[in-house]
C-alpha positions in Angstrom: 0.4 -11.2 14.7 0.7 -8.6 12.0 -1.0 -11.0 9.6 -3.8 -11.6 12.1 -4.4 -7.9 12.7 -4.6 -7.1 8.9 -7.2 -9.8 8.5 -9.1 -8.8 11.6 -9.4 -5.2 10.4 -11.0 -6.4 7.2 -13.3 -8.9 9.0 -14.4 -6.2 11.4 -15.3 -3.9 8.5 -12.6 -1.4 9.3 -11.5 -0.7 5.7 -14.6 1.4 4.7 -14.1 3.6 7.8 -10.5 4.2 6.9 -11.3 5.0 3.3 -13.9 7.5 4.4 -11.3 9.2 6.6 -9.2 9.9 3.4 -11.8 12.7 2.7 -10.9 14.5 5.9 -9.6 18.1 5.8 -7.0 17.3 8.4 -3.5 16.7 7.0 -2.5 14.5 9.9 -5.6 12.3 9.5 -5.1 11.7 5.8 -1.4 10.9 6.4 -2.2 8.4 9.2 -4.9 6.7 7.1 -2.6 6.5 4.1 0.1 4.8 6.2 -2.4 2.4 7.7 -3.8 1.4 4.3 -0.2 0.8 3.0 0.4 -1.5 5.9 -3.0 -3.3 5.5 -2.5 -3.8 1.8 0.3 -6.2 2.4 -2.5 -8.7 3.0 -3.5 -9.8 -0.5 -7.2 -9.7 0.1 -6.9 -6.2 1.6 -4.9 -5.1 -1.4 -7.6 -6.2 -3.8 -10.3 -4.4 -1.8 -8.3 -1.2 -1.3 -7.4 -1.1 -4.9 -11.0 -1.4 -6.0 -12.6 0.9 -3.4 -10.0 3.4 -2.2 -8.0 4.3 -5.3 -10.1 7.3 -6.3 -10.0 8.8 -2.8 -6.2 8.3 -2.7 -5.8 10.0 -6.1 -8.1 12.9 -5.2 -5.6 13.9 -2.5 -2.7 14.1 -4.9 -1.5 17.5 -6.2 -1.2 18.3 -9.9 2.5 19.0 -10.0 3.1 22.4 -8.4 -0.6 23.0 -7.9 -1.5 21.8 -4.5 -5.0 20.4 -3.7 -7.6 22.4 -1.8 -6.5 20.6 1.4 -2.9 21.9 1.0 -1.4 18.6 2.2 2.2 18.6 3.5 5.0 16.9 1.7 5.1 13.9 4.1 1.4 13.3 3.5 1.7 13.4 -0.3 4.7 11.0 -0.1 2.7 8.7 2.2 -0.2 8.6 -0.4 2.2 7.9 -3.3 3.9 5.1 -1.3 0.5 3.6 -0.5 -0.5 3.7 -4.2 2.8 2.0 -5.1 2.2 -0.8 -2.6 -1.3 -1.3 -4.0 -0.3 -1.5 -7.7 2.7 -3.7 -7.0 2.1 -7.2 -8.2 -1.5 -6.3 -9.2 -2.2 -5.2 -12.8 -5.9 -4.9 -11.9 -5.1 -2.3 -9.3 -2.9 -0.5 -11.8 -5.9 -0.5 -14.2 -8.0 1.1 -11.4 -5.3 3.7 -11.0 -5.5 4.6 -14.7 -9.3 4.7 -14.5 -9.1 7.1 -11.6 -7.3 9.6 -13.9 -4.1 9.4 -11.9 -1.6 9.3 -14.6 -1.9 13.0 -15.4 -1.2 13.9 -11.8 1.6 11.4 -11.4 3.4 12.7 -14.6 2.9 16.3 -13.4 4.4 15.5 -10.0 7.3 13.6 -11.6 8.2 16.5 -13.9 7.3 19.7 -12.0 7.2 19.0 -8.3 9.6 21.0 -6.2 10.0 18.1 -3.8 12.6 15.5 -4.7 10.8 13.0 -2.4 7.5 13.5 -4.2 9.2 13.2 -7.6 10.9 9.9 -6.6 7.7 8.4 -5.1 5.6 9.3 -8.2 8.4 7.9 -10.4 8.2 4.6 -8.7 4.4 4.4 -9.3 4.8 5.3 -12.9 7.5 2.7 -13.6 5.4 0.0 -11.9 2.4 0.9 -14.0 4.4 0.8 -17.2 5.9 -2.6 -16.3 2.5 -4.2 -17.0 2.6 -4.8 -20.7 -1.1 -5.6 -20.9 -1.9 -2.0 -19.9 0.4 -0.3 -22.4 -2.2 -0.3 -25.2 -4.7 1.5 -22.9 -2.0 4.0 -21.9 -1.0 4.6 -25.5 -4.7 5.3 -26.5 -4.8 7.9 -23.7 -1.9 9.7 -25.3 0.9 8.4 -23.0 4.2 6.9 -24.1 7.3 5.4 -22.5 8.9 8.7 -21.9 6.1 9.8 -19.5 6.9 6.8 -17.2 10.6 7.3 -17.0 12.3 9.2 -14.1 12.5 12.9 -14.8 15.8 13.1 -12.8 18.3 10.3 -12.4 18.7 9.8 -8.6 20.7 7.3 -6.7 18.2 5.1 -4.7 18.7 4.9 -1.0 20.8 1.8 -0.3 19.8 -0.8 2.2 21.9 -3.1 4.3 21.9 -5.8 1.7 23.0 -3.4 -1.1 19.6 -3.3 -2.9 17.8 -0.1 -3.7 15.6 1.2 -0.9 12.3 3.1 -0.8 11.1 6.1 1.1 9.9 4.9 4.5 10.1 8.1 6.4 6.3 8.3 6.5 5.9 5.0 8.2 5.0 4.7 11.9 7.7 5.1 14.5 8.7 1.5 14.8 11.5 -0.8 13.6 11.9 -0.2 9.9 13.0 -3.8 9.2 9.8 -5.1 10.9 7.4 -7.3 9.0 5.7 -5.5 6.1 7.6 -2.3 5.9 10.0 -3.1 3.0 9.0 -3.1 -0.6 9.8 -6.7 -1.6 8.2 -9.3 -3.8 4.7 -10.0 -2.7 5.0 -13.7 -3.2 8.0 -13.7 -0.8 5.9 -11.9 1.8 2.9 -14.2 1.3 5.0 -17.3 1.6 7.5 -16.4 4.3 5.3 -17.8 7.1 6.1 -21.2 5.8 9.8 -21.0 6.6 11.3 -22.7 9.7 12.4 -19.4 11.2 8.8 -18.0 11.1 7.5 -21.2 12.7 10.0 -20.6 15.5 8.8 -17.0 15.9 5.2 -18.1 16.1 5.9 -20.4 18.9 7.6 -17.6 20.8 4.5 -15.4 20.3 2.0 -17.8 21.7 0.1 -16.2 24.6 0.5 -17.5 28.1 -2.1 -20.1 28.9 -2.4 -18.9 32.4 -3.3 -15.3 31.4 -6.9 -15.2 32.7 -7.4 -11.6 31.6 -7.5 -12.7 28.0 -10.9 -14.4 28.3 -12.5 -11.0 28.7 -11.6 -10.1 25.2 -12.6 -13.4 23.5 -16.1 -13.7 22.0 -16.9 -17.4 21.9 -19.6 -17.0 19.2 -17.2 -15.3 16.7 -15.9 -17.5 13.9 -12.2 -18.0 13.7 -10.3 -15.7 11.5 -7.7 -17.3 9.2 -4.3 -15.6 9.5 -3.1 -16.0 6.0 -4.2 -17.9 2.9 -2.1 -20.6 1.3 0.1 -19.2 -1.5 -1.5 -21.4 -4.1 -5.1 -20.4 -3.3 -6.7 -18.3 -5.9 -8.0 -15.0 -4.5 -11.8 -14.6 -4.5 -13.4 -12.1 -6.8 -13.5 -8.6 -5.4 -17.1 -7.8 -5.0 -17.6 -6.2 -1.6 -15.8 -4.9 1.4 -16.4 -8.1 3.4 
């Protein structure tokens, strides 16, 4: 159902509305939208669209190190934005390129080196390391005056451990729900895209089927609406990003 909801939000043209709300002066609104976009970007098509159309609005909310933006966003909100950016640029060099074009590197480096918040520093460091991992972008970064030292952690910190012993990521800004639920751990995108093919997932889907005798459901079904595909096959090449829909 989470895959279905992510696709439906896009089909119903909800992404532009969320991006517009990033310009709100309310700290809580910006934080909620950032968290929502992070969740929605787990869908590959959403990730491409959000990376193309929402990156500048996300970056505009970031502080420049110790200098806070005009909105004076709280630490939790800044961390939520950084985590959203990290999700967007993971497994997408094109989104990382959009991040560079949005003049975000200067802000990220400043946060990484001068922020008084350890959580902000850690989140910014994760983004910088991901951007530097794309070798095809290093030439562009070098021309802009950046080098490898700018993308390294300013302070060596021990990552939060997970149950399986692997490094964890800051998830304190996520909604109040089970942290191990689908989509809330930073794992390889291909694993997330393909996991619905496993036997366990198929078993879960059968358990989630709605009751056929539930007559109330027909009030929410529009017979003239085309069916929405839950997820694309892993080997299907994403369509070019040219619009919100």
